[in-house]
C-alpha positions in Angstrom: 61.4 -140.9 -100.9 58.5 -143.2 -99.9 58.4 -145.4 -103.0 59.9 -145.7 -106.4 63.3 -144.8 -107.9 64.7 -141.6 -109.0 67.7 -141.2 -111.3 69.6 -138.2 -112.6 71.6 -139.0 -115.8 71.6 -142.6 -114.7 72.7 -142.1 -111.1 70.4 -143.3 -108.3 69.3 -140.6 -106.0 69.3 -142.9 -103.0 72.5 -144.9 -103.8 74.8 -142.5 -105.6 73.9 -139.1 -104.1 77.4 -137.6 -104.5 77.4 -138.4 -108.3 73.8 -137.0 -108.5 75.0 -133.7 -106.9 77.7 -133.3 -109.7 74.9 -133.6 -112.2 72.9 -130.7 -110.8 73.2 -127.0 -111.2 71.1 -124.3 -109.3 70.7 -120.6 -110.2 68.8 -118.9 -107.3 66.5 -115.9 -107.8 69.0 -113.7 -106.0 72.6 -113.3 -107.2 74.9 -115.1 -104.8 77.9 -113.2 -106.0 81.1 -111.9 -104.1 81.1 -108.3 -105.1 84.9 -107.9 -104.8 85.7 -110.9 -107.1 85.8 -110.9 -110.8 83.7 -113.2 -113.0 86.9 -115.1 -113.9 87.8 -115.5 -110.2 84.3 -116.6 -109.2 84.0 -119.2 -112.1 87.5 -120.5 -111.2 86.5 -120.9 -107.6 83.3 -122.8 -108.4 85.2 -125.0 -111.0 87.6 -126.0 -108.2 84.6 -126.7 -105.8 83.2 -129.0 -108.5 86.5 -130.8 -108.8 87.5 -129.8 -112.3 91.2 -130.3 -112.9 93.4 -127.3 -112.4 94.8 -127.3 -115.9 91.2 -127.5 -117.5 89.9 -124.5 -115.5 91.1 -121.5 -117.6 89.7 -122.9 -120.9 86.4 -123.9 -119.2 86.0 -120.5 -117.5 86.9 -118.7 -120.8 84.3 -120.8 -122.7 81.6 -119.9 -120.1 82.5 -116.2 -120.3 82.3 -116.3 -124.1 79.0 -118.3 -124.2 77.3 -115.9 -121.8 78.7 -112.7 -123.2 80.8 -111.8 -120.1 84.2 -111.8 -121.7 84.7 -108.0 -121.7 83.8 -107.9 -117.9 85.8 -111.0 -117.0 88.5 -109.1 -115.0 86.2 -106.4 -113.4 84.8 -106.8 -109.9 81.3 -108.0 -110.2 79.9 -105.5 -107.7 79.9 -103.0 -110.5 77.9 -105.2 -113.0 74.5 -104.4 -114.3 71.6 -106.6 -113.0 71.6 -108.5 -116.3 75.3 -109.3 -116.2 75.0 -110.4 -112.5 72.3 -112.8 -113.7 74.5 -114.1 -116.5 77.3 -114.7 -114.0 74.8 -116.5 -111.7 73.8 -118.7 -114.6 77.5 -119.4 -115.5 78.1 -120.5 -111.9 75.2 -122.9 -112.1 76.6 -124.3 -115.4 80.2 -124.8 -114.2 80.9 -128.6 -114.1 78.6 -129.2 -117.1 75.6 -130.4 -115.1 72.9 -132.4 -116.9 70.1 -130.7 -115.1 69.9 -127.0 -114.0 67.2 -125.5 -111.8 66.6 -121.8 -112.6 64.7 -119.9 -110.0 63.1 -117.0 -111.7 60.5 -114.3 -110.9 57.1 -114.6 -112.4 57.6 -111.4 -114.5 56.9 -111.9 -118.2 60.4 -110.6 -119.0 62.2 -113.2 -117.0 60.0 -116.0 -118.1 60.5 -115.0 -121.7 64.3 -114.7 -121.2 64.6 -118.3 -119.9 62.2 -120.0 -122.2 63.2 -123.6 -122.3 64.0 -124.2 -125.9 66.1 -121.0 -126.3 68.1 -121.5 -123.1 68.5 -125.2 -123.7 70.0 -124.6 -127.2 72.4 -122.1 -125.6 73.8 -124.4 -122.9 72.7 -128.0 -123.8 71.2 -129.4 -120.7 67.7 -129.9 -119.1 66.3 -126.9 -117.5 63.6 -126.6 -114.8 62.2 -123.2 -114.1 61.3 -122.7 -110.5 58.7 -119.9 -110.4 58.7 -118.0 -107.2 55.2 -116.5 -106.5 55.1 -113.4 -104.3 53.8 -113.9 -100.8 50.4 -112.3 -100.1 50.1 -113.0 -96.4 
């Protein structure tokens, strides 16, 4: 930063960077999934990375599976999931740790933009969303 101050949920971007990182979630345009792991296993892995207590992980993971409609696939390897279910799991990974801000990288297609309209998605998950539109390269 050249001037000014930036805060995420009250944490200074320059003085409390590790706390800021815990407040952020990111869902890339591609699905960064491990095909041989189940949804439950991947969400548990990311919960541990975020420092969630071991005894809280099963309940948090189950809540995320329920919220995003992945419960019936929870114990199936995600390599066999449809594209839509892979996107749901990617979003669930971004939401683990209850971040206050989530960055969603979406394609510019009308369907994707409609699916992640701010008000609808925010009411579902309860955090601030930023859509990162990725424009196709024309070079």
